[in-house]
Each structure stands twice: as C-alpha cells, then as structure tokens.
FIKOLZA-1660 file (N, C-alpha, C; in steps of 0.1 Angstrom, whole numbers, plus 5000, padded with zeros to 4 digits):
% residues 239
   i   px   py   pz ch aa at
   1 4734 5056 4997  A  M  N
   1 4732 5058 4981  A  M CA
   1 4725 5042 4978  A  M  C
   2 4716 5042 4971  A  S  N
   2 4711 5027 4965  A  S CA
   2 4722 5017 4961  A  S  C
   3 4721 5007 4958  A  L  N
   3 4728 4997 4950  A  L CA
   3 4723 5000 4939  A  L  C
   4 4711 4998 4934  A  I  N
   4 4705 4999 4919  A  I CA
   4 4713 5013 4912  A  I  C
   5 4717 5024 4922  A  F  N
   5 4723 5036 4918  A  F CA
   5 4736 5031 4916  A  F  C
   6 4745 5026 4925  A  L  N
   6 4755 5023 4924  A  L CA
   6 4758 5013 4914  A  L  C
   7 4748 5008 4907  A  L  N
   7 4755 4995 4898  A  L CA
   7 4751 5002 4881  A  L  C
   8 4740 5010 4883  A  T  N
   8 4734 5019 4868  A  T CA
   8 4739 5026 4869  A  T  C
   9 4740 5037 4879  A  I  N
   9 4741 5053 4874  A  I CA
   9 4732 5056 4864  A  I  C
  10 4719 5052 4869  A  L  N
  10 4704 5056 4861  A  L CA
  10 4709 5053 4844  A  L  C
  11 4712 5044 4838  A  G  N
  11 4717 5037 4829  A  G CA
  11 4727 5044 4820  A  G  C
  12 4738 5051 4828  A  A  N
  12 4746 5058 4818  A  A CA
  12 4759 5049 4819  A  A  C
  13 4765 5051 4804  A  E  N
  13 4781 5043 4802  A  E CA
  13 4791 5046 4815  A  E  C
  14 4796 5036 4818  A  L  N
  14 4804 5033 4829  A  L CA
  14 4818 5033 4818  A  L  C
  15 4831 5042 4825  A  P  N
  15 4846 5040 4824  A  P CA
  15 4854 5028 4823  A  P  C
  16 4863 5025 4812  A  D  N
  16 4863 5012 4814  A  D CA
  16 4877 5012 4823  A  D  C
  17 4872 4999 4836  A  G  N
  17 4879 4996 4847  A  G CA
  17 4894 4998 4846  A  G  C
  18 4901 4990 4834  A  N  N
  18 4911 4986 4834  A  N CA
  18 4917 5000 4829  A  N  C
  19 4912 5011 4816  A  L  N
  19 4917 5027 4820  A  L CA
  19 4919 5033 4829  A  L  C
  20 4911 5030 4839  A  L  N
  20 4910 5038 4852  A  L CA
  20 4919 5032 4860  A  L  C
  21 4922 5021 4860  A  L  N
  21 4935 5017 4870  A  L CA
  21 4948 5019 4863  A  L  C
  22 4948 5023 4851  A  K  N
  22 4959 5029 4842  A  K CA
  22 4965 5040 4848  A  K  C
  23 4952 5045 4848  A  R  N
  23 4956 5061 4853  A  R CA
  23 4961 5063 4864  A  R  C
  24 4953 5053 4873  A  V  N
  24 4959 5050 4889  A  V CA
  24 4974 5054 4888  A  V  C
  25 4978 5038 4880  A  D  N
  25 4990 5036 4882  A  D CA
  25 5003 5045 4873  A  D  C
  26 4995 5056 4868  A  E  N
  26 5004 5064 4864  A  E CA
  26 5008 5075 4869  A  E  C
  27 4992 5077 4881  A  N  N
  27 4997 5089 4891  A  N CA
  27 5004 5090 4896  A  N  C
  28 5006 5077 4904  A  I  N
  28 5018 5071 4916  A  I CA
  28 5033 5069 4912  A  I  C
  29 5029 5067 4899  A  G  N
  29 5046 5063 4891  A  G CA
  29 5060 5072 4893  A  G  C
  30 5067 5069 4896  A  A  N
  30 5081 5074 4899  A  A CA
  30 5091 5068 4896  A  A  C
  31 5102 5070 4891  A  E  N
  31 5116 5066 4887  A  E CA
  31 5120 5061 4902  A  E  C
  32 5122 5071 4909  A  T  N
  32 5125 5066 4924  A  T CA
  32 5116 5077 4930  A  T  C
  33 5114 5070 4948  A  R  N
  33 5109 5080 4959  A  R CA
  33 5116 5075 4973  A  R  C
  34 5116 5087 4980  A  V  N
  34 5120 5087 4993  A  V CA
  34 5114 5094 5005  A  V  C
  35 5109 5086 5012  A  A  N
  35 5102 5089 5023  A  A CA
  35 5105 5084 5038  A  A  C
  36 5098 5093 5044  A  V  N
  36 5098 5095 5059  A  V CA
  36 5082 5093 5063  A  V  C
  37 5084 5079 5066  A  V  N
  37 5067 5076 5073  A  V CA
  37 5069 5070 5084  A  V  C
  38 5055 5078 5093  A  E  N
  38 5053 5071 5106  A  E CA
  38 5042 5064 5105  A  E  C
  39 5043 5053 5114  A  M  N
  39 5033 5039 5120  A  M CA
  39 5028 5040 5129  A  M  C
  40 5017 5046 5130  A  R  N
  40 5011 5049 5144  A  R CA
  40 4999 5032 5145  A  R  C
  41 5000 5025 5151  A  I  N
  41 4996 5011 5152  A  I CA
  41 4985 5013 5167  A  I  C
  42 4974 5008 5163  A  A  N
  42 4965 5011 5175  A  A CA
  42 4962 4995 5177  A  A  C
  43 4962 4990 5189  A  T  N
  43 4960 4974 5191  A  T CA
  43 4950 4976 5206  A  T  C
  44 4944 4963 5208  A  R  N
  44 4935 4964 5217  A  R CA
  44 4944 4968 5233  A  R  C
  45 4959 4966 5232  A  R  N
  45 4967 4964 5241  A  R CA
  45 4971 4980 5242  A  R  C
  46 4970 4990 5234  A  G  N
  46 4973 5005 5233  A  G CA
  46 4978 5010 5219  A  G  C
  47 4987 5023 5219  A  A  N
  47 4989 5024 5210  A  A CA
  47 5006 5026 5206  A  A  C
  48 5013 5022 5197  A  R  N
  48 5024 5024 5194  A  R CA
  48 5031 5033 5181  A  R  C
  49 5044 5038 5183  A  S  N
  49 5048 5046 5164  A  S CA
  49 5061 5040 5166  A  S  C
  50 5059 5038 5152  A  V  N
  50 5069 5031 5144  A  V CA
  50 5076 5048 5133  A  V  C
  51 5087 5052 5132  A  K  N
  51 5092 5060 5120  A  K CA
  51 5102 5051 5111  A  K  C
  52 5097 5050 5100  A  V  N
  52 5114 5048 5089  A  V CA
  52 5113 5056 5078  A  V  C
  53 5126 5053 5075  A  K  N
  53 5127 5062 5061  A  K CA
  53 5129 5047 5050  A  K  C
  54 5123 5053 5038  A  S  N
  54 5119 5043 5024  A  S CA
  54 5129 5051 5017  A  S  C
  55 5133 5043 5008  A  Y  N
  55 5140 5042 4992  A  Y CA
  55 5132 5034 4987  A  Y  C
  56 5130 5038 4974  A  V  N
  56 5121 5032 4965  A  V CA
  56 5126 5033 4949  A  V  C
  57 5128 5023 4939  A  K  N
  57 5136 5023 4927  A  K CA
  57 5125 5014 4922  A  K  C
  58 5117 5020 4912  A  G  N
  58 5105 5013 4907  A  G CA
  58 5094 5005 4913  A  G  C
  59 5093 4989 4907  A  A  N
  59 5082 4983 4914  A  A CA
  59 5094 4972 4918  A  A  C
  60 5108 4971 4922  A  D  N
  60 5109 4957 4925  A  D CA
  60 5123 4960 4931  A  D  C
  61 5126 4974 4932  A  S  N
  61 5136 4972 4945  A  S CA
  61 5132 4984 4957  A  S  C
  62 5134 4982 4971  A  S  N
  62 5128 4993 4979  A  S CA
  62 5142 4989 4991  A  S  C
  63 5142 4997 4998  A  F  N
  63 5156 4996 5007  A  F CA
  63 5148 5005 5023  A  F  C
  64 5143 5002 5035  A  V  N
  64 5135 5007 5047  A  V CA
  64 5147 5007 5055  A  V  C
  65 5147 5017 5064  A  E  N
  65 5152 5017 5081  A  E CA
  65 5149 5024 5087  A  E  C
  66 5145 5016 5099  A  Y  N
  66 5140 5021 5111  A  Y CA
  66 5144 5032 5118  A  Y  C
  67 5139 5042 5118  A  L  N
  67 5145 5051 5127  A  L CA
  67 5138 5056 5142  A  L  C
  68 5127 5050 5145  A  A  N
  68 5120 5050 5158  A  A CA
  68 5111 5042 5161  A  A  C
  69 5112 5036 5170  A  P  N
  69 5115 5039 5183  A  P CA
  69 5130 5034 5188  A  P  C
  70 5137 5034 5197  A  E  N
  70 5153 5032 5204  A  E CA
  70 5151 5018 5201  A  E  C
  71 5143 5012 5204  A  R  N
  71 5150 5000 5205  A  R CA
  71 5147 4992 5192  A  R  C
  72 5140 4994 5183  A  E  N
  72 5138 4989 5167  A  E CA
  72 5148 4996 5160  A  E  C
  73 5157 5010 5165  A  K  N
  73 5164 5021 5155  A  K CA
  73 5173 5008 5148  A  K  C
  74 5174 5011 5132  A  G  N
  74 5187 5002 5133  A  G CA
  74 5183 4990 5121  A  G  C
  75 5169 4987 5123  A  T  N
  75 5164 4973 5113  A  T CA
  75 5161 4979 5103  A  T  C
  76 5165 4973 5094  A  K  N
  76 5162 4975 5078  A  K CA
  76 5161 4965 5071  A  K  C
  77 5153 4966 5062  A  M  N
  77 5146 4962 5047  A  M CA
  77 5152 4960 5039  A  M  C
  78 5154 4951 5029  A  L  N
  78 5155 4948 5016  A  L CA
  78 5147 4941 5008  A  L  C
  79 5139 4947 4997  A  K  N
  79 5133 4941 4988  A  K CA
  79 5139 4940 4974  A  K  C
  80 5141 4931 4968  A  L  N
  80 5150 4929 4953  A  L CA
  80 5138 4919 4948  A  L  C
  81 5130 4922 4938  A  G  N
  81 5120 4916 4930  A  G CA
  81 5111 4905 4941  A  G  C
  82 5112 4897 4939  A  K  N
  82 5102 4886 4948  A  K CA
  82 5111 4881 4961  A  K  C
  83 5123 4887 4963  A  D  N
  83 5128 4886 4978  A  D CA
  83 5131 4898 4986  A  D  C
  84 5129 4894 4996  A  L  N
  84 5131 4902 5010  A  L CA
  84 5139 4898 5021  A  L  C
  85 5146 4908 5029  A  W  N
  85 5157 4901 5036  A  W CA
  85 5154 4916 5047  A  W  C
  86 5157 4909 5060  A  I  N
  86 5156 4922 5071  A  I CA
  86 5166 4917 5082  A  I  C
  87 5174 4930 5086  A  Y  N
  87 5182 4925 5092  A  Y CA
  87 5179 4933 5106  A  Y  C
  88 5182 4931 5118  A  T  N
  88 5180 4935 5131  A  T CA
  88 5194 4934 5135  A  T  C
  89 5196 4948 5145  A  P  N
  89 5212 4952 5147  A  P CA
  89 5211 4945 5162  A  P  C
  90 5198 4942 5170  A  E  N
  90 5202 4933 5182  A  E CA
  90 5207 4920 5179  A  E  C
  91 5203 4909 5173  A  S  N
  91 5210 4900 5166  A  S CA
  91 5221 4898 5161  A  S  C
  92 5221 4908 5148  A  D  N
  92 5232 4910 5144  A  D CA
  92 5232 4899 5132  A  D  C
  93 5223 4898 5125  A  R  N
  93 5216 4886 5118  A  R CA
  93 5208 4896 5105  A  R  C
  94 5211 4887 5091  A  T  N
  94 5200 4887 5077  A  T CA
  94 5190 4879 5081  A  T  C
  95 5179 4878 5081  A  I  N
  95 5172 4867 5075  A  I CA
  95 5162 4872 5065  A  I  C
  96 5163 4862 5055  A  R  N
  96 5149 4858 5042  A  R CA
  96 5138 4857 5051  A  R  C
  97 5129 4866 5046  A  I  N
  97 5115 4862 5047  A  I CA
  97 5106 4858 5037  A  I  C
  98 5103 4846 5040  A  S  N
  98 5098 4834 5024  A  S CA
  98 5086 4827 5031  A  S  C
  99 5081 4822 5020  A  G  N
  99 5065 4816 5024  A  G CA
  99 5056 4822 5034  A  G  C
 100 5054 4815 5043  A  H  N
 100 5043 4813 5052  A  H CA
 100 5048 4825 5062  A  H  C
 101 5058 4832 5064  A  M  N
 101 5065 4841 5070  A  M CA
 101 5061 4855 5063  A  M  C
 102 5056 4853 5048  A  L  N
 102 5054 4868 5045  A  L CA
 102 5040 4872 5053  A  L  C
 103 5033 4864 5058  A  R  N
 103 5017 4868 5062  A  R CA
 103 5017 4873 5072  A  R  C
 104 5031 4872 5078  A  Q  N
 104 5032 4883 5093  A  Q CA
 104 5031 4895 5094  A  Q  C
 105 5026 4898 5105  A  S  N
 105 5027 4917 5107  A  S CA
 105 5039 4919 5108  A  S  C
 106 5039 4935 5100  A  V  N
 106 5052 4946 5103  A  V CA
 106 5052 4952 5115  A  V  C
 107 5057 4949 5123  A  S  N
 107 5058 4957 5136  A  S CA
 107 5048 4954 5142  A  S  C
 108 5041 4947 5139  A  G  N
 108 5031 4944 5147  A  G CA
 108 5017 4955 5140  A  G  C
 109 5016 4958 5131  A  S  N
 109 5007 4963 5123  A  S CA
 109 4999 4960 5117  A  S  C
 110 4988 4966 5107  A  D  N
 110 4981 4958 5101  A  D CA
 110 4981 4952 5084  A  D  C
 111 4998 4955 5085  A  L  N
 111 5000 4957 5072  A  L CA
 111 5010 4941 5073  A  L  C
 112 5013 4933 5062  A  S  N
 112 5019 4921 5064  A  S CA
 112 5033 4925 5056  A  S  C
 113 5041 4915 5053  A  Y  N
 113 5052 4918 5046  A  Y CA
 113 5049 4912 5030  A  Y  C
 114 5037 4906 5032  A  E  N
 114 5034 4901 5015  A  E CA
 114 5026 4914 5005  A  E  C
 115 5022 4921 5018  A  D  N
 115 5013 4935 5012  A  D CA
 115 5028 4942 5007  A  D  C
 116 5038 4943 5016  A  M  N
 116 5047 4949 5013  A  M CA
 116 5057 4948 4998  A  M  C
 117 5054 4936 4999  A  M  N
 117 5062 4925 4986  A  M CA
 117 5053 4933 4973  A  M  C
 118 5042 4935 4974  A  E  N
 118 5028 4933 4963  A  E CA
 118 5038 4942 4953  A  E  C
 119 5035 4942 4938  A  D  N
 119 5037 4952 4930  A  D CA
 119 5022 4962 4935  A  D  C
 120 5032 4976 4932  A  P  N
 120 5022 4987 4938  A  P CA
 120 5014 4987 4924  A  P  C
 121 5017 4986 4911  A  R  N
 121 5012 4991 4902  A  R CA
 121 4999 4976 4898  A  R  C
 122 4990 4984 4906  A  L  N
 122 4979 4973 4903  A  L CA
 122 4975 4966 4887  A  L  C
 123 4977 4976 4877  A  G  N
 123 4971 4972 4865  A  G CA
 123 4978 4957 4862  A  G  C
 124 4992 4957 4869  A  N  N
 124 5001 4943 4864  A  N CA
 124 4994 4931 4874  A  N  C
 125 4989 4933 4881  A  L  N
 125 4980 4921 4889  A  L CA
 125 4965 4918 4885  A  L  C
 126 4956 4927 4882  A  Y  N
 126 4943 4923 4880  A  Y CA
 126 4936 4932 4867  A  Y  C
 127 4925 4926 4866  A  N  N
 127 4918 4925 4852  A  N CA
 127 4904 4938 4863  A  N  C
 128 4902 4947 4858  A  A  N
 128 4893 4958 4862  A  A CA
 128 4877 4960 4858  A  A  C
 129 4868 4962 4865  A  T  N
 129 4855 4962 4860  A  T CA
 129 4845 4975 4867  A  T  C
 130 4849 4984 4862  A  T  N
 130 4838 4996 4868  A  T CA
 130 4824 4993 4871  A  T  C
 131 4819 4989 4885  A  I  N
 131 4806 4983 4886  A  I CA
 131 4798 4997 4893  A  I  C
 132 4803 5011 4893  A  G  N
 132 4794 5021 4894  A  G CA
 132 4801 5033 4903  A  G  C
 133 4793 5043 4904  A  A  N
 133 4796 5057 4905  A  A CA
 133 4792 5061 4922  A  A  C
 134 4801 5064 4930  A  D  N
 134 4798 5071 4947  A  D CA
 134 4801 5080 4955  A  D  C
 135 4807 5081 4964  A  S  N
 135 4810 5095 4967  A  S CA
 135 4821 5092 4982  A  S  C
 136 4831 5095 4980  A  V  N
 136 4840 5092 4997  A  V CA
 136 4843 5109 5000  A  V  C
 137 4843 5113 5010  A  S  N
 137 4849 5127 5014  A  S CA
 137 4838 5137 5007  A  S  C
 138 4828 5135 5001  A  S  N
 138 4820 5144 4993  A  S CA
 138 4829 5147 4981  A  S  C
 139 4840 5135 4975  A  R  N
 139 4847 5135 4964  A  R CA
 139 4837 5124 4955  A  R  C
 140 4832 5131 4940  A  P  N
 140 4829 5116 4935  A  P CA
 140 4837 5108 4930  A  P  C
 141 4836 5096 4928  A  V  N
 141 4844 5081 4926  A  V CA
 141 4841 5074 4920  A  V  C
 142 4846 5059 4910  A  W  N
 142 4838 5052 4903  A  W CA
 142 4843 5043 4914  A  W  C
 143 4836 5030 4910  A  V  N
 143 4835 5022 4923  A  V CA
 143 4840 5010 4910  A  V  C
 144 4856 5005 4915  A  V  N
 144 4857 4995 4905  A  V CA
 144 4861 4982 4909  A  V  C
 145 4856 4971 4903  A  E  N
 145 4861 4962 4911  A  E CA
 145 4872 4949 4901  A  E  C
 146 4880 4945 4911  A  L  N
 146 4895 4938 4908  A  L CA
 146 4896 4925 4911  A  L  C
 147 4898 4918 4895  A  K  N
 147 4897 4901 4901  A  K CA
 147 4912 4897 4894  A  K  C
 148 4919 4892 4904  A  A  N
 148 4934 4885 4901  A  A CA
 148 4935 4880 4893  A  A  C
 149 4943 4884 4883  A  R  N
 149 4952 4879 4872  A  R CA
 149 4959 4862 4871  A  R  C
 150 4962 4861 4884  A  S  N
 150 4969 4849 4887  A  S CA
 150 4967 4847 4899  A  S  C
 151 4967 4832 4901  A  S  N
 151 4964 4824 4918  A  S CA
 151 4973 4831 4926  A  S  C
 152 4985 4835 4924  A  E  N
 152 4997 4841 4932  A  E CA
 152 4992 4851 4938  A  E  C
 153 4982 4858 4931  A  V  N
 153 4981 4875 4942  A  V CA
 153 4976 4871 4955  A  V  C
 154 4980 4875 4963  A  A  N
 154 4975 4875 4975  A  A CA
 154 4960 4877 4980  A  A  C
 155 4957 4889 4973  A  Y  N
 155 4940 4892 4973  A  Y CA
 155 4932 4888 4958  A  Y  C
 156 4923 4881 4958  A  P  N
 156 4920 4877 4949  A  P CA
 156 4909 4888 4944  A  P  C
 157 4905 4893 4950  A  L  N
 157 4893 4899 4948  A  L CA
 157 4896 4912 4957  A  L  C
 158 4892 4926 4948  A  R  N
 158 4893 4938 4957  A  R CA
 158 4885 4945 4951  A  R  C
 159 4878 4957 4960  A  R  N
 159 4869 4970 4955  A  R CA
 159 4872 4982 4955  A  R  C
 160 4875 4990 4950  A  V  N
 160 4883 5003 4951  A  V CA
 160 4878 5013 4946  A  V  C
 161 4877 5025 4954  A  W  N
 161 4869 5034 4947  A  W CA
 161 4878 5045 4942  A  W  C
 162 4876 5053 4931  A  I  N
 162 4889 5058 4923  A  I CA
 162 4883 5072 4921  A  I  C
 163 4891 5083 4930  A  D  N
 163 4886 5094 4929  A  D CA
 163 4887 5102 4915  A  D  C
 164 4872 5104 4909  A  Q  N
 164 4875 5106 4895  A  Q CA
 164 4878 5118 4888  A  Q  C
 165 4884 5127 4896  A  E  N
 165 4893 5139 4886  A  E CA
 165 4906 5137 4892  A  E  C
 166 4912 5126 4904  A  R  N
 166 4925 5132 4906  A  R CA
 166 4931 5116 4906  A  R  C
 167 4926 5104 4900  A  Y  N
 167 4928 5095 4898  A  Y CA
 167 4933 5087 4907  A  Y  C
 168 4933 5087 4921  A  L  N
 168 4937 5086 4934  A  L CA
 168 4927 5071 4939  A  L  C
 169 4931 5066 4945  A  I  N
 169 4921 5054 4954  A  I CA
 169 4915 5060 4965  A  I  C
 170 4908 5063 4970  A  L  N
 170 4903 5073 4986  A  L CA
 170 4897 5061 4994  A  L  C
 171 4895 5044 4989  A  K  N
 171 4892 5036 4998  A  K CA
 171 4890 5022 4989  A  K  C
 172 4895 5012 4998  A  E  N
 172 4895 5003 4993  A  E CA
 172 4893 4985 5004  A  E  C
 173 4890 4978 4999  A  E  N
 173 4885 4967 5005  A  E CA
 173 4892 4954 4998  A  E  C
 174 4897 4946 5003  A  R  N
 174 4907 4937 5000  A  R CA
 174 4898 4920 5004  A  R  C
 175 4895 4914 4997  A  Y  N
 175 4888 4902 5006  A  Y CA
 175 4896 4888 4997  A  Y  C
 176 4891 4875 5006  A  A  N
 176 4898 4863 5001  A  A CA
 176 4889 4858 4990  A  A  C
 177 4895 4848 4986  A  K  N
 177 4888 4835 4975  A  K CA
 177 4875 4835 4980  A  K  C
 178 4871 4830 4989  A  G  N
 178 4854 4830 4994  A  G CA
 178 4850 4840 4995  A  G  C
 179 4854 4849 4994  A  G  N
 179 4843 4862 4995  A  G CA
 179 4847 4869 5006  A  G  C
 180 4854 4866 5018  A  K  N
 180 4854 4872 5031  A  K CA
 180 4864 4885 5029  A  K  C
 181 4859 4896 5034  A  L  N
 181 4866 4909 5038  A  L CA
 181 4878 4908 5045  A  L  C
 182 4891 4911 5043  A  L  N
 182 4901 4904 5050  A  L CA
 182 4905 4920 5052  A  L  C
 183 4906 4931 5048  A  K  N
 183 4919 4938 5049  A  K CA
 183 4908 4954 5045  A  K  C
 184 4912 4966 5052  A  T  N
 184 4904 4979 5045  A  T CA
 184 4913 4992 5045  A  T  C
 185 4912 4996 5037  A  A  N
 185 4921 5010 5032  A  A CA
 185 4914 5024 5033  A  A  C
 186 4917 5036 5043  A  E  N
 186 4908 5048 5040  A  E CA
 186 4923 5055 5036  A  E  C
 187 4918 5066 5027  A  V  N
 187 4924 5080 5028  A  V CA
 187 4921 5087 5035  A  V  C
 188 4932 5092 5045  A  L  N
 188 4924 5102 5053  A  L CA
 188 4930 5117 5051  A  L  C
 189 4942 5119 5045  A  E  N
 189 4945 5132 5040  A  E CA
 189 4951 5130 5024  A  E  C
 190 4956 5138 5019  A  L  N
 190 4963 5141 5006  A  L CA
 190 4963 5154 5004  A  L  C
 191 4979 5157 4997  A  K  N
 191 4986 5166 4995  A  K CA
 191 4983 5167 4980  A  K  C
 192 4988 5185 4973  A  R  N
 192 4995 5181 4960  A  R CA
 192 5011 5185 4961  A  R  C
 193 5020 5175 4959  A  I  N
 193 5030 5178 4958  A  I CA
 193 5039 5174 4943  A  I  C
 194 5046 5182 4940  A  D  N
 194 5055 5184 4926  A  D CA
 194 5042 5181 4915  A  D  C
 195 5034 5186 4916  A  E  N
 195 5028 5190 4906  A  E CA
 195 5018 5172 4908  A  E  C
 196 5014 5167 4916  A  R  N
 196 5010 5160 4918  A  R CA
 196 5002 5153 4930  A  R  C
 197 4989 5149 4928  A  W  N
 197 4988 5146 4944  A  W CA
 197 4990 5130 4951  A  W  C
 198 4990 5132 4964  A  V  N
 198 4999 5124 4970  A  V CA
 198 4988 5120 4980  A  V  C
 199 4992 5108 4984  A  V  N
 199 4982 5106 4995  A  V CA
 199 4990 5103 5008  A  V  C
 200 4989 5112 5017  A  T  N
 200 4993 5115 5027  A  T CA
 200 4995 5110 5042  A  T  C
 201 4978 5104 5044  A  R  N
 201 4975 5096 5054  A  R CA
 201 4963 5090 5051  A  R  C
 202 4970 5074 5055  A  V  N
 202 4959 5066 5050  A  V CA
 202 4960 5051 5063  A  V  C
 203 4946 5048 5066  A  R  N
 203 4945 5041 5075  A  R CA
 203 4940 5027 5072  A  R  C
 204 4951 5017 5076  A  F  N
 204 4949 5004 5072  A  F CA
 204 4943 4995 5081  A  F  C
 205 4933 4985 5079  A  K  N
 205 4928 4973 5087  A  K CA
 205 4928 4966 5085  A  K  C
 206 4931 4955 5091  A  D  N
 206 4928 4935 5093  A  D CA
 206 4919 4933 5099  A  D  C
 207 4907 4929 5092  A  M  N
 207 4893 4927 5098  A  M CA
 207 4897 4913 5108  A  M  C
 208 4907 4908 5104  A  L  N
 208 4910 4895 5111  A  L CA
 208 4913 4903 5124  A  L  C
 209 4920 4911 5128  A  K  N
 209 4925 4915 5145  A  K CA
 209 4919 4925 5147  A  K  C
 210 4920 4920 5161  A  S  N
 210 4915 4935 5167  A  S CA
 210 4922 4948 5168  A  S  C
 211 4918 4961 5176  A  G  N
 211 4924 4972 5177  A  G CA
 211 4912 4983 5163  A  G  C
 212 4920 4991 5162  A  E  N
 212 4917 5002 5153  A  E CA
 212 4921 5005 5145  A  E  C
 213 4933 4998 5135  A  G  N
 213 4940 4998 5126  A  G CA
 213 4955 5007 5128  A  G  C
 214 4957 5007 5118  A  T  N
 214 4970 5013 5118  A  T CA
 214 4971 5027 5107  A  T  C
 215 4976 5034 5112  A  E  N
 215 4978 5050 5101  A  E CA
 215 4991 5049 5100  A  E  C
 216 4992 5054 5086  A  F  N
 216 5003 5057 5078  A  F CA
 216 5006 5070 5074  A  F  C
 217 5014 5078 5079  A  I  N
 217 5016 5092 5079  A  I CA
 217 5027 5094 5071  A  I  C
 218 5027 5100 5059  A  I  N
 218 5040 5107 5051  A  I CA
 218 5042 5116 5055  A  I  C
 219 5053 5118 5059  A  E  N
 219 5058 5134 5070  A  E CA
 219 5071 5139 5058  A  E  C
 220 5073 5132 5051  A  D  N
 220 5081 5140 5039  A  D CA
 220 5084 5130 5025  A  D  C
 221 5083 5134 5016  A  V  N
 221 5082 5126 5002  A  V CA
 221 5090 5133 4993  A  V  C
 222 5104 5126 4987  A  K  N
 222 5107 5134 4971  A  K CA
 222 5106 5123 4962  A  K  C
 223 5105 5127 4951  A  F  N
 223 5102 5121 4937  A  F CA
 223 5114 5119 4928  A  F  C
 224 5118 5109 4922  A  N  N
 224 5125 5114 4913  A  N CA
 224 5140 5113 4914  A  N  C
 225 5144 5115 4927  A  V  N
 225 5157 5119 4932  A  V CA
 225 5165 5105 4931  A  V  C
 226 5178 5109 4929  A  L  N
 226 5190 5099 4927  A  L CA
 226 5191 5095 4943  A  L  C
 227 5191 5076 4936  A  I  N
 227 5197 5069 4948  A  I CA
 227 5206 5060 4944  A  I  C
 228 5216 5058 4954  A  P  N
 228 5227 5054 4951  A  P CA
 228 5224 5039 4947  A  P  C
 229 5229 5029 4936  A  S  N
 229 5225 5019 4933  A  S CA
 229 5228 5007 4944  A  S  C
 230 5239 5009 4948  A  A  N
 230 5244 4998 4960  A  A CA
 230 5235 5001 4972  A  A  C
 231 5229 5011 4974  A  L  N
 231 5222 5007 4986  A  L CA
 231 5210 4997 4983  A  L  C
 232 5209 4990 4973  A  F  N
 232 5199 4983 4969  A  F CA
 232 5209 4969 4970  A  F  C
 233 5215 4964 4978  A  S  N
 233 5222 4955 4979  A  S CA
 233 5225 4951 4996  A  S  C
 234 5229 4938 4996  A  K  N
 234 5222 4932 5010  A  K CA
 234 5237 4933 5021  A  K  C
 235 5245 4940 5011  A  S  N
 235 5257 4941 5020  A  S CA
 235 5254 4954 5025  A  S  C
 236 5241 4963 5020  A  S  N
 236 5240 4975 5026  A  S CA
 236 5233 4975 5042  A  S  C
 237 5228 4961 5045  A  L  N
 237 5217 4961 5055  A  L CA
 237 5227 4962 5065  A  L  C
 238 5239 4958 5067  A  R  N
 238 5249 4958 5077  A  R CA
 238 5257 4973 5080  A  R  C
 239 5258 4983 5071  A  R  N
 239 5263 4995 5069  A  R CA
 239 5258 4998 5082  A  R  C
% end
C-alpha cells in the first residue's frame, strides 16, 4: 500500500481520531476483570514461560499473583493509582517500585513496569489524529497517530492500527520523543467473549532488546465479576 494512499485514501474524509480512540476505550472497558495469562518470553538465551492471575478494578487498581514457574510462584504485585509494590516469597519482602526502576523489565519480558502502570484508556493520555487507512491480517483498519497530552507519558508518540468494525487495536508502534521506535505490538488472536471482542494473544517487542519478543496469551478471562476490595491492599501481598 502506497504512502499516498495511506495518507489520503483518495481524498476521502477520515474519521475523527479522538472518537475512534473513545470507541476503543469503551470496547475494552469493564468495571472489573479477572484473567489467567501466560507470558512466553523469547530471548537470545532461549525461551521461558510465566503464568499469572490478574485482578483488575477500573483503571487504577490491579493485583497480580504468579502461578508458575515454581521458583516465581507466590510473587505478587499490587498497583494502586501511581504506586506499585512487589512481594517476593523468597526474600519475604515488599518493595515499592518507583523512579528509574519503573523502566525495568517485568520478569525479563519485553514489557516494563512503566508499561504496566499506564492508564489503559489511551484517550486519557493522548490526542489522536487519523492519518489514513490500511489493512492488518486482511482486516480494514484506520491508522491513528497519538500525541501525548503530558510530558509525563512514557511514550510521547504512538501509531495504532484500529479495526474499523471491531474497534480493537490490531497493531501498534511506540516512539521516543526524538522519533526512535521503542516498542511494537501485534495482535495474533482474538475471540468473542461476553458479547465483546477480546484480544487473547498479542506479541510485544522491545526494539532495543534482542530476541523475538514476548507473547501474552489469555487462557481465561471474566468481566464484571465481584472482587473483594480487601484484595487491593498492601496486606494482601503477604497472604
């Protein structure tokens, strides 16, 4: 597909980028979400698998417990607003992750703690402009450029490919302020769950690291289920 077509679509009027982003946020939104996720991490040294169970409430509260491998089983993470804590049973210590530590990799994956802390509602972080049309895996998509509303946002610029019918992001590129490509994401599978389309397999790639990236595979997910409020507290990390 030519760049001219990408930018102009033969002169056709492009949909408002902020409205598209709103539809994306509405599609993935839920009061609560409980999921079992496998991370398949491929590095130049080989591959490893990590399985976790996550509990999410709104955009500001999440609790993650490692289920496997055995050496990491029982590790827990708690996010409350802009604060993140990690408990490891091996050390029996709870550590607050902040500052430069947020840029560190999560379990050697291509995802950082900073990525985990991000507000999943991109409309809260970015102004969006639709720059053209394209196709991803034979699906028609809108190509939307996102510019950060604040200098505190981890990625000043993003480019996302939004499914024109399902309003899911099928492909993504994340850039530094100077325009350097930092990370990519590619949706590999999606399913219809509870009358909504859900991404069930996605590959993230940190472009500054070697290896083939990290696949996140959702083995099970439930939306709008009751989660005890007590789970989202520091005391739950040691239970």
